[in-house]
N, C-alpha and C positions, 0 to 999 in steps of 0.2 A: 535360395531366393534371389532376384536379382535388386539393384538398389533403385531409387526411383529415377538417377541420371540413366542407369543403362536400361530402363525399361523404356524412356525417353528416348534414347537414341534408337532401341529396336525398333520403336513407333514410327518414327521419323524416316528409318532406311526402309522397313516395310511399304510406310506411304508412298517414298520416292520410286521404289521399285512398281509398285501397283500403278502409278500414274503414268512412269514412263517418260523418257526425255523429251516428248512433245508435251505431257502434260503437267509437268512438276511444277512449273512456276509460270505466271501470267500477269501481266500487267492491264488493267483496265485505262489507265490515265494514258492517253497515247502523246506522243511527241507533240507540243503546238497547245495542249489543254490547261486549264488553268489549274492550280496547285491548289488544294484545299489549305487554308491558312488554319494555323493550331499553336497549341501554348500547352506546354509539358513541362514535368518536374524534370530535372536532367543533372548529370554529374559530370565533371572534369577534374581530373585530379584529387579524387574523392571528395571534393565539395561540391554541394547540392545547389542547383540555381534554377529559374526560370526561363526556359527557351522558347521563344515566338519565334517561328518561321517569318513573319512580316519586319519583324525588327530585325532578323538577320540579313534578309534579304538586302536591306538598305546598307548592307557592307560589302554586297556581291553574290555572286551566285553560291546555291546551298547544295550540296550533294547529301541527300537523305536516304541512309540504307536502313533498310529493314533486314532484322535476323532474326530467326527463331527462339534461340535462348542463349542467355549468357554461360559461361563455362564449359560450353559443350564442344567439342573439337572443332569444326566447321566455323563456328563463331569465334572461338577465339583466333583460330587461324585468319580468318577475313578482319578481325579486330588489328591483329598485329600487322598484316598487310596495309591498313589504312593507317595505322600508327607511323611505320616504316616511310609512307608516302606524304604524311602530313606538312614539310615543310614543302613539297612541291603543289599541294594546294593552296596553301597561305601563300605563297609566292605568285600564284594567279589570283590572289583575293578572294578565293573560296573558303568557305565553312562547311567542315564534315559534321555531321551529326546521325551516330546510329539509334535505331529504334526498336525496344522489344517489347512484349508485355511482362517484364521482370519487375520485380519490387524495386525501388529506388535503394534500399540498403543494399541488395545484389549489386545494381549498378555503378555504385558508390566505389565496391570492391573492383569490377570488372574495370571501371575508369583507369584504376589504378596499373592493375595485375595486367591486363590484355591491352587496353588502348595507351598505356605507359602515358597516362596524363596529356596525351597530345590532340585529343580533341573530346568532344561531349558524347554521352549516349543519354537516351531519353526513355523514360518510363511511359508507355502508351497503358494506362491503367483504364481497363474494360474495352481496350482492343480499338477504341474509337477513331484512331488516326489510322492505324493499318486499314479498317473498313473504308474508309474516305479514301485511302489511295487503292483498294482493291489488292492490299498486301495480306491478307490474310492466307493461311493453307486451308485449302477446301477441306480436307477431313481434318484439321483442327482448327476451327475459327477462331480461336482467341489465341493462337500463336501465328507470331510472322512468317510470311513467307520469306525468302531470300530476294527481294528487289530492290534495286537502287535505282534512285532519281537524281538527276541534275536538274536545277531549279534556276532558273533566270530572275535577274533581280526585278524584273516585271512581273515575277511570280508564275510563270509559263513552263512546262515540262520542255528541257531541251533535250534531254536524253533517256532513256530508259534500258535498264540490264537487268534482265530476270531470268535468273539460273540457281538451283541450289548449290551449284560447288561455288564455294567460297574463292575460288580462283576468277581471276576475270575481271570481278567488279571494279577492283583499283584500277587497273589499267583502262578498263572501258570507260569510267567516269572521268579519268584523267585527259584522256585525249579529248572526252566531250568539252569540257572545262577549257583546256587549251585550243580547240576550235573555236570555242565562245569568245576566248581573249582574242583571239587572231580576228575575229568578226568584228572585234568592237573598236580596236586598234586601227582599222580601215576606216573608220567611220567618221 
């Protein structure tokens, strides 16, 4: 009998195969669209706090990345990649926050083990934020798709990377933040 995690992994693999590369992920929020504000319970380094997008944007751009489930192989890979690049994002004045529908107790552990206490992960209770960002998996609406947004301090979407593959999200969003930073330096 498969474990719950094995069953989930099998379901996600079947869903990705059924949707194919063109339909696996999509983002309704286009570049230039207003990013919906939200507040959510989050954790970094195992400590719980309240994350509010509008407050974080006062410090600079925000990289908001949605992922399906903490401690699954792809989500752990992606979290470790963001952790490895966290100093690069910070040097550019950007805040990174991951979001899933996992309970906060799970995310407290994930923030230490996978995120290495380098950035926060937020709990999207009721999948309200992922719905506002059209980041829910089509076949499992309560679970996040793998979509990353870069949001400007003015609350506008600067960049979208939508791929079920965990690789590429960090490189793509980092380049977008670098381009934003270069553009603000010339003004």
